[in-house]
PDB file of the backbone (N, CA, C, O) and the ligand in Angstrom, with CONECT records:
HET     ZN  A 101       1
ATOM      1  N   MET A   1     116.235 113.593  70.981  1.00  0.00           N
ATOM      2  CA  MET A   1     115.920 114.038  72.471  1.00  0.00           C
ATOM      3  C   MET A   1     117.149 113.576  73.343  1.00  0.00           C
ATOM      4  O   MET A   1     117.816 112.596  73.008  1.00  0.00           O
ATOM      5  N   LYS A   2     117.414 114.277  74.420  1.00  0.00           N
ATOM      6  CA  LYS A   2     118.549 113.909  75.257  1.00  0.00           C
ATOM      7  C   LYS A   2     118.271 112.853  76.217  1.00  0.00           C
ATOM      8  O   LYS A   2     117.142 112.719  76.687  1.00  0.00           O
ATOM      9  N   LYS A   3     119.337 112.024  76.562  1.00  0.00           N
ATOM     10  CA  LYS A   3     119.201 110.982  77.387  1.00  0.00           C
ATOM     11  C   LYS A   3     119.932 111.405  78.788  1.00  0.00           C
ATOM     12  O   LYS A   3     120.644 112.398  78.934  1.00  0.00           O
ATOM     13  N   CYS A   4     119.642 110.551  79.668  1.00  0.00           N
ATOM     14  CA  CYS A   4     120.394 110.812  81.087  1.00  0.00           C
ATOM     15  C   CYS A   4     121.730 110.125  80.837  1.00  0.00           C
ATOM     16  O   CYS A   4     121.883 109.046  80.264  1.00  0.00           O
ATOM     17  N   GLU A   5     122.728 110.954  81.382  1.00  0.00           N
ATOM     18  CA  GLU A   5     124.127 110.334  80.989  1.00  0.00           C
ATOM     19  C   GLU A   5     124.371 109.292  82.169  1.00  0.00           C
ATOM     20  O   GLU A   5     125.232 108.420  82.052  1.00  0.00           O
ATOM     21  N   ASN A   6     123.652 109.404  83.209  1.00  0.00           N
ATOM     22  CA  ASN A   6     123.747 108.329  84.197  1.00  0.00           C
ATOM     23  C   ASN A   6     123.030 106.837  83.852  1.00  0.00           C
ATOM     24  O   ASN A   6     123.626 105.765  83.961  1.00  0.00           O
ATOM     25  N   CYS A   7     121.791 106.973  83.464  1.00  0.00           N
ATOM     26  CA  CYS A   7     120.987 105.535  83.452  1.00  0.00           C
ATOM     27  C   CYS A   7     120.475 105.568  81.973  1.00  0.00           C
ATOM     28  O   CYS A   7     119.948 104.525  81.585  1.00  0.00           O
ATOM     29  N   GLY A   8     120.544 106.524  81.161  1.00  0.00           N
ATOM     30  CA  GLY A   8     120.101 106.477  79.644  1.00  0.00           C
ATOM     31  C   GLY A   8     118.684 106.582  79.273  1.00  0.00           C
ATOM     32  O   GLY A   8     118.150 106.349  78.189  1.00  0.00           O
ATOM     33  N   LYS A   9     118.077 107.059  80.613  1.00  0.00           N
ATOM     34  CA  LYS A   9     116.580 107.418  80.419  1.00  0.00           C
ATOM     35  C   LYS A   9     116.256 108.727  79.627  1.00  0.00           C
ATOM     36  O   LYS A   9     116.807 109.770  79.980  1.00  0.00           O
ATOM     37  N   GLN A  10     115.633 108.723  78.872  1.00  0.00           N
ATOM     38  CA  GLN A  10     115.171 109.680  77.808  1.00  0.00           C
ATOM     39  C   GLN A  10     114.395 110.853  78.586  1.00  0.00           C
ATOM     40  O   GLN A  10     113.483 110.642  79.385  1.00  0.00           O
ATOM     41  N   PHE A  11     114.814 111.931  78.289  1.00  0.00           N
ATOM     42  CA  PHE A  11     114.170 113.266  79.121  1.00  0.00           C
ATOM     43  C   PHE A  11     112.971 113.571  77.838  1.00  0.00           C
ATOM     44  O   PHE A  11     113.148 113.566  76.620  1.00  0.00           O
ATOM     45  N   ASP A  12     111.782 113.814  78.585  1.00  0.00           N
ATOM     46  CA  ASP A  12     110.773 114.133  77.669  1.00  0.00           C
ATOM     47  C   ASP A  12     110.794 115.537  77.151  1.00  0.00           C
ATOM     48  O   ASP A  12     111.576 116.372  77.605  1.00  0.00           O
ATOM     49  N   TRP A  13     109.905 115.804  76.169  1.00  0.00           N
ATOM     50  CA  TRP A  13     110.002 117.074  75.335  1.00  0.00           C
ATOM     51  C   TRP A  13     109.653 118.422  76.400  1.00  0.00           C
ATOM     52  O   TRP A  13     110.225 119.503  76.534  1.00  0.00           O
ATOM     53  N   LYS A  14     108.612 117.908  76.985  1.00  0.00           N
ATOM     54  CA  LYS A  14     107.964 118.940  78.102  1.00  0.00           C
ATOM     55  C   LYS A  14     109.115 119.521  79.040  1.00  0.00           C
ATOM     56  O   LYS A  14     109.405 120.711  79.158  1.00  0.00           O
ATOM     57  N   THR A  15     109.681 118.495  79.649  1.00  0.00           N
ATOM     58  CA  THR A  15     110.595 118.726  80.616  1.00  0.00           C
ATOM     59  C   THR A  15     111.892 119.633  80.220  1.00  0.00           C
ATOM     60  O   THR A  15     112.435 120.478  80.932  1.00  0.00           O
ATOM     61  N   THR A  16     112.247 119.230  78.887  1.00  0.00           N
ATOM     62  CA  THR A  16     113.379 120.209  78.237  1.00  0.00           C
ATOM     63  C   THR A  16     112.866 121.553  77.811  1.00  0.00           C
ATOM     64  O   THR A  16     113.544 122.573  77.933  1.00  0.00           O
ATOM     65  N   PHE A  17     111.622 121.535  77.294  1.00  0.00           N
ATOM     66  CA  PHE A  17     111.245 122.771  76.821  1.00  0.00           C
ATOM     67  C   PHE A  17     110.713 123.701  78.139  1.00  0.00           C
ATOM     68  O   PHE A  17     110.588 124.918  77.997  1.00  0.00           O
ATOM     69  N   THR A  18     110.475 123.183  79.152  1.00  0.00           N
ATOM     70  CA  THR A  18     110.121 123.957  80.573  1.00  0.00           C
ATOM     71  C   THR A  18     111.389 124.590  81.018  1.00  0.00           C
ATOM     72  O   THR A  18     111.470 125.722  81.496  1.00  0.00           O
ATOM     73  N   SER A  19     112.520 123.643  80.794  1.00  0.00           N
ATOM     74  CA  SER A  19     113.818 124.163  81.279  1.00  0.00           C
ATOM     75  C   SER A  19     114.281 125.201  80.473  1.00  0.00           C
ATOM     76  O   SER A  19     114.766 126.158  81.076  1.00  0.00           O
ATOM     77  N   LEU A  20     114.252 125.244  79.281  1.00  0.00           N
ATOM     78  CA  LEU A  20     114.771 126.347  78.312  1.00  0.00           C
ATOM     79  C   LEU A  20     113.977 127.621  78.579  1.00  0.00           C
ATOM     80  O   LEU A  20     114.550 128.679  78.317  1.00  0.00           O
ATOM     81  N   TRP A  21     112.551 127.672  79.138  1.00  0.00           N
ATOM     82  CA  TRP A  21     111.995 128.785  79.400  1.00  0.00           C
ATOM     83  C   TRP A  21     112.359 129.299  80.672  1.00  0.00           C
ATOM     84  O   TRP A  21     112.528 130.512  80.799  1.00  0.00           O
ATOM     85  N   ARG A  22     112.509 128.481  81.679  1.00  0.00           N
ATOM     86  CA  ARG A  22     112.886 128.826  82.866  1.00  0.00           C
ATOM     87  C   ARG A  22     114.235 129.143  82.998  1.00  0.00           C
ATOM     88  O   ARG A  22     114.713 128.589  83.988  1.00  0.00           O
ATOM     89  N   ASN A  23     115.049 129.838  82.365  1.00  0.00           N
ATOM     90  CA  ASN A  23     116.421 130.382  82.266  1.00  0.00           C
ATOM     91  C   ASN A  23     117.189 129.039  82.516  1.00  0.00           C
ATOM     92  O   ASN A  23     117.954 128.830  83.459  1.00  0.00           O
ATOM     93  N   TYR A  24     116.888 128.238  81.600  1.00  0.00           N
ATOM     94  CA  TYR A  24     117.962 127.049  81.554  1.00  0.00           C
ATOM     95  C   TYR A  24     118.139 126.242  82.879  1.00  0.00           C
ATOM     96  O   TYR A  24     119.255 125.937  83.300  1.00  0.00           O
ATOM     97  N   THR A  25     116.908 125.896  83.550  1.00  0.00           N
ATOM     98  CA  THR A  25     116.974 125.387  84.866  1.00  0.00           C
ATOM     99  C   THR A  25     117.491 123.966  84.593  1.00  0.00           C
ATOM    100  O   THR A  25     117.008 123.354  83.641  1.00  0.00           O
ATOM    101  N   PRO A  26     118.523 123.342  85.428  1.00  0.00           N
ATOM    102  CA  PRO A  26     118.975 122.171  85.142  1.00  0.00           C
ATOM    103  C   PRO A  26     117.795 121.081  85.367  1.00  0.00           C
ATOM    104  O   PRO A  26     116.915 121.127  86.226  1.00  0.00           O
ATOM    105  N   ILE A  27     117.997 120.098  84.388  1.00  0.00           N
ATOM    106  CA  ILE A  27     117.013 118.885  84.463  1.00  0.00           C
ATOM    107  C   ILE A  27     117.365 117.694  85.209  1.00  0.00           C
ATOM    108  O   ILE A  27     118.433 117.094  85.091  1.00  0.00           O
ATOM    109  N   ALA A  28     116.318 117.353  86.061  1.00  0.00           N
ATOM    110  CA  ALA A  28     116.729 116.244  87.060  1.00  0.00           C
ATOM    111  C   ALA A  28     116.144 115.011  86.311  1.00  0.00           C
ATOM    112  O   ALA A  28     115.086 115.095  85.688  1.00  0.00           O
ATOM    113  N   CYS A  29     116.889 113.834  86.394  1.00  0.00           N
ATOM    114  CA  CYS A  29     116.411 112.730  85.618  1.00  0.00           C
ATOM    115  C   CYS A  29     115.295 112.254  86.399  1.00  0.00           C
ATOM    116  O   CYS A  29     115.294 112.323  87.628  1.00  0.00           O
ATOM    117  N   SER A  30     114.183 111.691  85.609  1.00  0.00           N
ATOM    118  CA  SER A  30     113.030 111.230  86.304  1.00  0.00           C
ATOM    119  C   SER A  30     113.275 109.908  87.031  1.00  0.00           C
ATOM    120  O   SER A  30     112.528 109.562  87.946  1.00  0.00           O
ATOM    121  N   GLU A  31     114.324 109.158  86.632  1.00  0.00           N
ATOM    122  CA  GLU A  31     114.631 107.798  86.928  1.00  0.00           C
ATOM    123  C   GLU A  31     115.494 107.629  88.079  1.00  0.00           C
ATOM    124  O   GLU A  31     115.235 106.791  88.943  1.00  0.00           O
ATOM    125  N   CYS A  32     116.719 108.542  88.141  1.00  0.00           N
ATOM    126  CA  CYS A  32     117.653 108.330  89.077  1.00  0.00           C
ATOM    127  C   CYS A  32     118.103 109.849  89.491  1.00  0.00           C
ATOM    128  O   CYS A  32     119.162 110.006  90.098  1.00  0.00           O
ATOM    129  N   GLY A  33     117.372 110.829  89.188  1.00  0.00           N
ATOM    130  CA  GLY A  33     117.565 112.066  90.021  1.00  0.00           C
ATOM    131  C   GLY A  33     118.542 112.818  89.452  1.00  0.00           C
ATOM    132  O   GLY A  33     118.425 114.039  89.558  1.00  0.00           O
ATOM    133  N   THR A  34     119.707 112.268  88.734  1.00  0.00           N
ATOM    134  CA  THR A  34     120.810 113.015  88.111  1.00  0.00           C
ATOM    135  C   THR A  34     120.548 114.282  87.601  1.00  0.00           C
ATOM    136  O   THR A  34     119.702 114.407  86.715  1.00  0.00           O
ATOM    137  N   LEU A  35     121.247 115.379  88.103  1.00  0.00           N
ATOM    138  CA  LEU A  35     121.022 116.811  87.401  1.00  0.00           C
ATOM    139  C   LEU A  35     121.729 116.791  86.233  1.00  0.00           C
ATOM    140  O   LEU A  35     122.757 116.118  86.164  1.00  0.00           O
ATOM    141  N   HIS A  36     121.287 117.500  85.199  1.00  0.00           N
ATOM    142  CA  HIS A  36     121.886 118.026  83.918  1.00  0.00           C
ATOM    143  C   HIS A  36     121.792 119.263  83.437  1.00  0.00           C
ATOM    144  O   HIS A  36     120.663 119.720  83.256  1.00  0.00           O
ATOM    145  N   LYS A  37     122.880 120.009  83.149  1.00  0.00           N
ATOM    146  CA  LYS A  37     122.910 121.310  82.764  1.00  0.00           C
ATOM    147  C   LYS A  37     122.960 121.516  81.502  1.00  0.00           C
ATOM    148  O   LYS A  37     123.554 120.756  80.738  1.00  0.00           O
ATOM    149  N   ILE A  38     122.380 122.504  81.155  1.00  0.00           N
ATOM    150  CA  ILE A  38     122.511 122.871  79.433  1.00  0.00           C
ATOM    151  C   ILE A  38     124.214 123.469  79.292  1.00  0.00           C
ATOM    152  O   ILE A  38     124.824 124.167  80.102  1.00  0.00           O
ATOM    153  N   THR A  39     124.670 122.938  78.021  1.00  0.00           N
ATOM    154  CA  THR A  39     125.971 123.405  77.839  1.00  0.00           C
ATOM    155  C   THR A  39     125.816 124.913  77.237  1.00  0.00           C
ATOM    156  O   THR A  39     124.705 125.309  76.885  1.00  0.00           O
ATOM    157  N   PRO A  40     126.970 125.735  77.134  1.00  0.00           N
ATOM    158  CA  PRO A  40     127.127 126.986  76.638  1.00  0.00           C
ATOM    159  C   PRO A  40     126.620 126.665  74.942  1.00  0.00           C
ATOM    160  O   PRO A  40     125.871 127.495  74.427  1.00  0.00           O
ATOM    161  N   LEU A  41     126.915 125.846  74.392  1.00  0.00           N
ATOM    162  CA  LEU A  41     126.714 125.487  73.030  1.00  0.00           C
ATOM    163  C   LEU A  41     125.005 125.239  72.831  1.00  0.00           C
ATOM    164  O   LEU A  41     124.440 125.592  71.796  1.00  0.00           O
ATOM    165  N   GLY A  42     124.387 124.681  73.804  1.00  0.00           N
ATOM    166  CA  GLY A  42     123.188 124.384  74.015  1.00  0.00           C
ATOM    167  C   GLY A  42     122.341 125.730  74.161  1.00  0.00           C
ATOM    168  O   GLY A  42     121.199 125.791  73.706  1.00  0.00           O
ATOM    169  N   ARG A  43     122.907 126.739  74.774  1.00  0.00           N
ATOM    170  CA  ARG A  43     122.217 128.151  75.044  1.00  0.00           C
ATOM    171  C   ARG A  43     122.382 128.663  73.680  1.00  0.00           C
ATOM    172  O   ARG A  43     121.400 129.186  73.152  1.00  0.00           O
ATOM    173  N   LEU A  44     123.462 128.587  73.052  1.00  0.00           N
ATOM    174  CA  LEU A  44     123.743 129.336  71.728  1.00  0.00           C
ATOM    175  C   LEU A  44     122.678 128.672  70.822  1.00  0.00           C
ATOM    176  O   LEU A  44     121.997 129.470  70.178  1.00  0.00           O
ATOM    177  N   THR A  45     122.403 127.325  70.651  1.00  0.00           N
ATOM    178  CA  THR A  45     121.422 126.791  69.857  1.00  0.00           C
ATOM    179  C   THR A  45     120.027 127.241  70.033  1.00  0.00           C
ATOM    180  O   THR A  45     119.249 127.463  69.106  1.00  0.00           O
ATOM    181  N   PHE A  46     119.753 127.366  71.365  1.00  0.00           N
ATOM    182  CA  PHE A  46     118.269 127.872  71.631  1.00  0.00           C
ATOM    183  C   PHE A  46     118.187 129.378  71.284  1.00  0.00           C
ATOM    184  O   PHE A  46     117.071 129.742  70.915  1.00  0.00           O
ATOM    185  N   VAL A  47     119.097 130.270  71.328  1.00  0.00           N
ATOM    186  CA  VAL A  47     119.159 131.578  71.097  1.00  0.00           C
ATOM    187  C   VAL A  47     118.887 131.695  69.565  1.00  0.00           C
ATOM    188  O   VAL A  47     117.959 132.317  69.048  1.00  0.00           O
ATOM    189  N   SER A  48     120.022 130.873  68.833  1.00  0.00           N
ATOM    190  CA  SER A  48     119.944 131.038  67.490  1.00  0.00           C
ATOM    191  C   SER A  48     118.601 130.423  66.791  1.00  0.00           C
ATOM    192  O   SER A  48     118.222 130.785  65.677  1.00  0.00           O
ATOM    193  N   MET A  49     117.984 129.524  67.525  1.00  0.00           N
ATOM    194  CA  MET A  49     116.543 128.928  66.844  1.00  0.00           C
ATOM    195  C   MET A  49     115.395 129.839  67.238  1.00  0.00           C
ATOM    196  O   MET A  49     114.359 129.828  66.574  1.00  0.00           O
ATOM    197  N   THR A  50     115.537 130.615  68.275  1.00  0.00           N
ATOM    198  CA  THR A  50     114.387 131.422  68.538  1.00  0.00           C
ATOM    199  C   THR A  50     114.700 133.038  68.233  1.00  0.00           C
ATOM    200  O   THR A  50     114.343 133.590  67.192  1.00  0.00           O
ATOM    201  N   MET A  51     115.369 133.650  69.227  1.00  0.00           N
ATOM    202  CA  MET A  51     115.653 135.077  68.842  1.00  0.00           C
ATOM    203  C   MET A  51     116.126 135.643  67.426  1.00  0.00           C
ATOM    204  O   MET A  51     115.643 136.531  66.724  1.00  0.00           O
ATOM    205  N   PHE A  52     117.428 134.680  67.223  1.00  0.00           N
ATOM    206  CA  PHE A  52     118.153 134.983  66.036  1.00  0.00           C
ATOM    207  C   PHE A  52     117.150 135.258  64.782  1.00  0.00           C
ATOM    208  O   PHE A  52     117.156 136.316  64.152  1.00  0.00           O
ATOM    209  N   PRO A  53     116.296 134.167  64.509  1.00  0.00           N
ATOM    210  CA  PRO A  53     115.465 134.326  63.210  1.00  0.00           C
ATOM    211  C   PRO A  53     114.339 135.210  63.471  1.00  0.00           C
ATOM    212  O   PRO A  53     113.926 135.816  62.482  1.00  0.00           O
ATOM    213  N   ALA A  54     113.799 135.404  64.481  1.00  0.00           N
ATOM    214  CA  ALA A  54     112.856 136.447  64.859  1.00  0.00           C
ATOM    215  C   ALA A  54     113.440 138.022  64.447  1.00  0.00           C
ATOM    216  O   ALA A  54     112.836 138.824  63.735  1.00  0.00           O
ATOM    217  N   VAL A  55     114.743 138.230  65.077  1.00  0.00           N
ATOM    218  CA  VAL A  55     115.127 139.442  64.794  1.00  0.00           C
ATOM    219  C   VAL A  55     115.379 139.560  63.258  1.00  0.00           C
ATOM    220  O   VAL A  55     115.104 140.618  62.692  1.00  0.00           O
ATOM    221  N   LEU A  56     115.845 138.608  62.637  1.00  0.00           N
ATOM    222  CA  LEU A  56     116.166 138.680  61.293  1.00  0.00           C
ATOM    223  C   LEU A  56     114.882 139.001  60.410  1.00  0.00           C
ATOM    224  O   LEU A  56     114.778 139.866  59.540  1.00  0.00           O
ATOM    225  N   PHE A  57     113.994 138.149  60.821  1.00  0.00           N
ATOM    226  CA  PHE A  57     112.568 138.416  60.199  1.00  0.00           C
ATOM    227  C   PHE A  57     111.933 139.850  60.343  1.00  0.00           C
ATOM    228  O   PHE A  57     111.232 140.431  59.515  1.00  0.00           O
ATOM    229  N   GLY A  58     112.291 140.235  61.435  1.00  0.00           N
ATOM    230  CA  GLY A  58     111.773 141.655  61.761  1.00  0.00           C
ATOM    231  C   GLY A  58     112.405 142.647  60.946  1.00  0.00           C
ATOM    232  O   GLY A  58     111.798 143.518  60.324  1.00  0.00           O
ATOM    233  N   SER A  59     113.918 142.450  60.976  1.00  0.00           N
ATOM    234  CA  SER A  59     114.768 143.487  60.382  1.00  0.00           C
ATOM    235  C   SER A  59     114.512 143.546  58.657  1.00  0.00           C
ATOM    236  O   SER A  59     114.670 144.557  57.974  1.00  0.00           O
ATOM    237  N   SER A  60     114.090 142.232  58.164  1.00  0.00           N
ATOM    238  CA  SER A  60     113.907 142.277  56.842  1.00  0.00           C
ATOM    239  C   SER A  60     112.680 142.938  56.303  1.00  0.00           C
ATOM    240  O   SER A  60     112.525 143.166  55.103  1.00  0.00           O
ATOM    241  N   PHE A  61     111.677 143.288  57.384  1.00  0.00           N
ATOM    242  CA  PHE A  61     110.400 143.957  57.110  1.00  0.00           C
ATOM    243  C   PHE A  61     110.491 145.274  57.524  1.00  0.00           C
ATOM    244  O   PHE A  61     109.442 145.918  57.537  1.00  0.00           O
ATOM    245  N   SER A  62     111.560 145.836  57.878  1.00  0.00           N
ATOM    246  CA  SER A  62     111.767 147.019  58.514  1.00  0.00           C
ATOM    247  C   SER A  62     111.022 148.215  57.808  1.00  0.00           C
ATOM    248  O   SER A  62     110.640 149.196  58.447  1.00  0.00           O
ATOM    249  N   ASP A  63     110.848 148.080  56.514  1.00  0.00           N
ATOM    250  CA  ASP A  63     110.157 149.190  55.870  1.00  0.00           C
ATOM    251  C   ASP A  63     108.719 149.157  55.589  1.00  0.00           C
ATOM    252  O   ASP A  63     108.091 149.951  54.889  1.00  0.00           O
ATOM    253  N   ASN A  64     108.241 148.046  56.280  1.00  0.00           N
ATOM    254  CA  ASN A  64     106.793 147.645  56.062  1.00  0.00           C
ATOM    255  C   ASN A  64     106.187 148.317  57.429  1.00  0.00           C
ATOM    256  O   ASN A  64     106.651 148.126  58.553  1.00  0.00           O
ATOM    257  N   PRO A  65     105.080 149.126  57.116  1.00  0.00           N
ATOM    258  CA  PRO A  65     104.218 149.556  58.223  1.00  0.00           C
ATOM    259  C   PRO A  65     103.516 148.747  59.060  1.00  0.00           C
ATOM    260  O   PRO A  65     103.262 149.186  60.182  1.00  0.00           O
ATOM    261  N   GLN A  66     103.114 147.559  58.728  1.00  0.00           N
ATOM    262  CA  GLN A  66     102.336 146.664  59.437  1.00  0.00           C
ATOM    263  C   GLN A  66     103.119 145.977  60.584  1.00  0.00           C
ATOM    264  O   GLN A  66     103.395 144.782  60.476  1.00  0.00           O
ATOM    265  N   TYR A  67     103.482 146.671  61.658  1.00  0.00           N
ATOM    266  CA  TYR A  67     104.099 146.301  62.831  1.00  0.00           C
ATOM    267  C   TYR A  67     103.563 145.030  63.548  1.00  0.00           C
ATOM    268  O   TYR A  67     104.239 144.083  63.949  1.00  0.00           O
ATOM    269  N   ALA A  68     102.190 145.196  63.634  1.00  0.00           N
ATOM    270  CA  ALA A  68     101.514 144.107  64.135  1.00  0.00           C
ATOM    271  C   ALA A  68     101.738 142.677  63.523  1.00  0.00           C
ATOM    272  O   ALA A  68     102.003 141.633  64.118  1.00  0.00           O
ATOM    273  N   LEU A  69     101.580 142.878  62.312  1.00  0.00           N
ATOM    274  CA  LEU A  69     101.812 141.534  61.497  1.00  0.00           C
ATOM    275  C   LEU A  69     103.251 140.998  61.601  1.00  0.00           C
ATOM    276  O   LEU A  69     103.534 139.810  61.756  1.00  0.00           O
ATOM    277  N   ILE A  70     104.116 142.003  61.499  1.00  0.00           N
ATOM    278  CA  ILE A  70     105.549 141.643  61.844  1.00  0.00           C
ATOM    279  C   ILE A  70     105.843 141.013  63.139  1.00  0.00           C
ATOM    280  O   ILE A  70     106.639 140.082  63.261  1.00  0.00           O
ATOM    281  N   LEU A  71     105.084 141.621  64.240  1.00  0.00           N
ATOM    282  CA  LEU A  71     105.491 141.097  65.603  1.00  0.00           C
ATOM    283  C   LEU A  71     104.520 139.771  65.818  1.00  0.00           C
ATOM    284  O   LEU A  71     104.859 139.077  66.777  1.00  0.00           O
ATOM    285  N   ALA A  72     103.498 139.366  65.160  1.00  0.00           N
ATOM    286  CA  ALA A  72     102.926 138.210  65.090  1.00  0.00           C
ATOM    287  C   ALA A  72     103.622 137.193  64.568  1.00  0.00           C
ATOM    288  O   ALA A  72     103.539 136.057  65.034  1.00  0.00           O
ATOM    289  N   GLY A  73     104.493 137.548  63.393  1.00  0.00           N
ATOM    290  CA  GLY A  73     105.238 136.741  62.695  1.00  0.00           C
ATOM    291  C   GLY A  73     106.628 136.492  63.674  1.00  0.00           C
ATOM    292  O   GLY A  73     107.036 135.343  63.837  1.00  0.00           O
ATOM    293  N   ALA A  74     107.137 137.348  64.142  1.00  0.00           N
ATOM    294  CA  ALA A  74     108.289 137.096  64.939  1.00  0.00           C
ATOM    295  C   ALA A  74     107.861 136.225  66.106  1.00  0.00           C
ATOM    296  O   ALA A  74     108.642 135.329  66.430  1.00  0.00           O
ATOM    297  N   CYS A  75     106.752 136.361  66.768  1.00  0.00           N
ATOM    298  CA  CYS A  75     106.375 135.648  68.020  1.00  0.00           C
ATOM    299  C   CYS A  75     106.117 134.164  67.482  1.00  0.00           C
ATOM    300  O   CYS A  75     106.510 133.218  68.165  1.00  0.00           O
ATOM    301  N   PHE A  76     105.520 133.967  66.375  1.00  0.00           N
ATOM    302  CA  PHE A  76     105.388 132.636  65.676  1.00  0.00           C
ATOM    303  C   PHE A  76     106.670 131.924  65.508  1.00  0.00           C
ATOM    304  O   PHE A  76     106.809 130.769  65.911  1.00  0.00           O
ATOM    305  N   ILE A  77     107.707 132.655  64.862  1.00  0.00           N
ATOM    306  CA  ILE A  77     108.955 131.959  64.902  1.00  0.00           C
ATOM    307  C   ILE A  77     109.374 131.720  66.180  1.00  0.00           C
ATOM    308  O   ILE A  77     109.742 130.562  66.376  1.00  0.00           O
ATOM    309  N   VAL A  78     109.432 132.508  67.155  1.00  0.00           N
ATOM    310  CA  VAL A  78     110.188 132.213  68.492  1.00  0.00           C
ATOM    311  C   VAL A  78     109.174 130.925  69.004  1.00  0.00           C
ATOM    312  O   VAL A  78     109.698 130.024  69.659  1.00  0.00           O
ATOM    313  N   LEU A  79     108.033 130.877  68.759  1.00  0.00           N
ATOM    314  CA  LEU A  79     107.172 129.787  69.332  1.00  0.00           C
ATOM    315  C   LEU A  79     107.730 128.257  68.609  1.00  0.00           C
ATOM    316  O   LEU A  79     107.947 127.208  69.215  1.00  0.00           O
ATOM    317  N   ILE A  80     107.858 128.487  67.320  1.00  0.00           N
ATOM    318  CA  ILE A  80     108.175 127.247  66.617  1.00  0.00           C
ATOM    319  C   ILE A  80     109.673 126.756  66.857  1.00  0.00           C
ATOM    320  O   ILE A  80     110.087 125.597  66.895  1.00  0.00           O
ATOM    321  N   GLY A  81     110.418 128.027  67.018  1.00  0.00           N
ATOM    322  CA  GLY A  81     111.950 127.655  67.340  1.00  0.00           C
ATOM    323  C   GLY A  81     112.192 126.849  68.689  1.00  0.00           C
ATOM    324  O   GLY A  81     112.883 125.846  68.866  1.00  0.00           O
ATOM    325  N   SER A  82     111.389 127.608  69.627  1.00  0.00           N
ATOM    326  CA  SER A  82     111.413 126.918  71.017  1.00  0.00           C
ATOM    327  C   SER A  82     110.815 125.509  71.018  1.00  0.00           C
ATOM    328  O   SER A  82     111.204 124.716  71.876  1.00  0.00           O
ATOM    329  N   MET A  83     110.024 125.191  70.241  1.00  0.00           N
ATOM    330  CA  MET A  83     109.235 123.883  70.108  1.00  0.00           C
ATOM    331  C   MET A  83     110.373 122.877  69.625  1.00  0.00           C
ATOM    332  O   MET A  83     110.548 121.775  70.145  1.00  0.00           O
ATOM    333  N   LEU A  84     111.012 123.309  68.729  1.00  0.00           N
ATOM    334  CA  LEU A  84     111.929 122.427  68.016  1.00  0.00           C
ATOM    335  C   LEU A  84     113.346 122.439  68.875  1.00  0.00           C
ATOM    336  O   LEU A  84     114.077 121.455  68.766  1.00  0.00           O
ATOM    337  N   ALA A  85     113.694 123.405  69.626  1.00  0.00           N
ATOM    338  CA  ALA A  85     114.939 123.532  70.308  1.00  0.00           C
ATOM    339  C   ALA A  85     115.097 122.184  71.145  1.00  0.00           C
ATOM    340  O   ALA A  85     116.196 121.631  71.107  1.00  0.00           O
ATOM    341  N   PRO A  86     114.186 121.684  71.811  1.00  0.00           N
ATOM    342  CA  PRO A  86     114.620 120.427  72.818  1.00  0.00           C
ATOM    343  C   PRO A  86     115.032 119.381  72.058  1.00  0.00           C
ATOM    344  O   PRO A  86     115.681 118.486  72.600  1.00  0.00           O
ATOM    345  N   PHE A  87     114.760 119.328  70.848  1.00  0.00           N
ATOM    346  CA  PHE A  87     115.621 118.299  70.100  1.00  0.00           C
ATOM    347  C   PHE A  87     117.002 118.495  69.812  1.00  0.00           C
ATOM    348  O   PHE A  87     117.772 117.550  69.640  1.00  0.00           O
ATOM    349  N   ALA A  88     117.385 119.847  69.745  1.00  0.00           N
ATOM    350  CA  ALA A  88     118.749 120.037  69.299  1.00  0.00           C
ATOM    351  C   ALA A  88     119.475 120.484  70.437  1.00  0.00           C
ATOM    352  O   ALA A  88     120.675 120.305  70.229  1.00  0.00           O
ATOM    353  N   VAL A  89     119.264 120.977  71.522  1.00  0.00           N
ATOM    354  CA  VAL A  89     120.337 121.604  72.685  1.00  0.00           C
ATOM    355  C   VAL A  89     120.768 120.293  73.455  1.00  0.00           C
ATOM    356  O   VAL A  89     120.119 119.270  73.672  1.00  0.00           O
ATOM    357  N   ARG A  90     122.015 120.620  73.788  1.00  0.00           N
ATOM    358  CA  ARG A  90     122.710 119.521  74.603  1.00  0.00           C
ATOM    359  C   ARG A  90     122.742 119.884  76.162  1.00  0.00           C
ATOM    360  O   ARG A  90     122.769 121.007  76.667  1.00  0.00           O
ATOM    361  N   TYR A  91     122.734 118.856  76.676  1.00  0.00           N
ATOM    362  CA  TYR A  91     122.712 118.854  78.342  1.00  0.00           C
ATOM    363  C   TYR A  91     124.110 117.955  78.641  1.00  0.00           C
ATOM    364  O   TYR A  91     124.536 117.047  77.928  1.00  0.00           O
ATOM    365  N   ARG A  92     124.637 118.402  79.747  1.00  0.00           N
ATOM    366  CA  ARG A  92     125.633 117.440  80.567  1.00  0.00           C
ATOM    367  C   ARG A  92     125.253 117.460  81.644  1.00  0.00           C
ATOM    368  O   ARG A  92     124.544 118.348  82.115  1.00  0.00           O
ATOM    369  N   LYS A  93     125.840 116.041  82.484  1.00  0.00           N
ATOM    370  CA  LYS A  93     125.654 115.905  83.643  1.00  0.00           C
ATOM    371  C   LYS A  93     126.262 116.880  84.632  1.00  0.00           C
ATOM    372  O   LYS A  93     127.421 117.263  84.477  1.00  0.00           O
ATOM    373  N   ALA A  94     125.525 117.285  85.628  1.00  0.00           N
ATOM    374  CA  ALA A  94     126.108 118.397  86.492  1.00  0.00           C
ATOM    375  C   ALA A  94     127.011 117.655  87.547  1.00  0.00           C
ATOM    376  O   ALA A  94     126.674 116.632  88.144  1.00  0.00           O
ATOM    377  N   LEU A  95     128.137 118.278  87.682  1.00  0.00           N
ATOM    378  CA  LEU A  95     129.169 117.846  88.560  1.00  0.00           C
ATOM    379  C   LEU A  95     128.690 118.139  90.072  1.00  0.00           C
ATOM    380  O   LEU A  95     129.422 117.849  91.019  1.00  0.00           O
TER     381      LEU A  95
HETATM  382 ZN    ZN A 101     119.001 108.937  85.016  1.00  0.00          ZN2+
END
């Protein structure tokens, strides 16, 4: 999990998770208020952990007529990916 670059306070999972789903809103440190923005690589990480595997999963079952099942599977992948993403994405102190 990411730490504040100013005071070293660790961001909690929920804060990072919410930021990712709210179009990468900057995270304010709960201790000192320093704003942190996601890096371009962080965005890429988030997309590659959620949308990319879901699309890959969907396309690998494109001959399968059970669309509801595929859709459910893809949603599940996005959910799991986005729950793990807060551990992987990078944030930088906003200037
Ligand atoms: Zn701080």
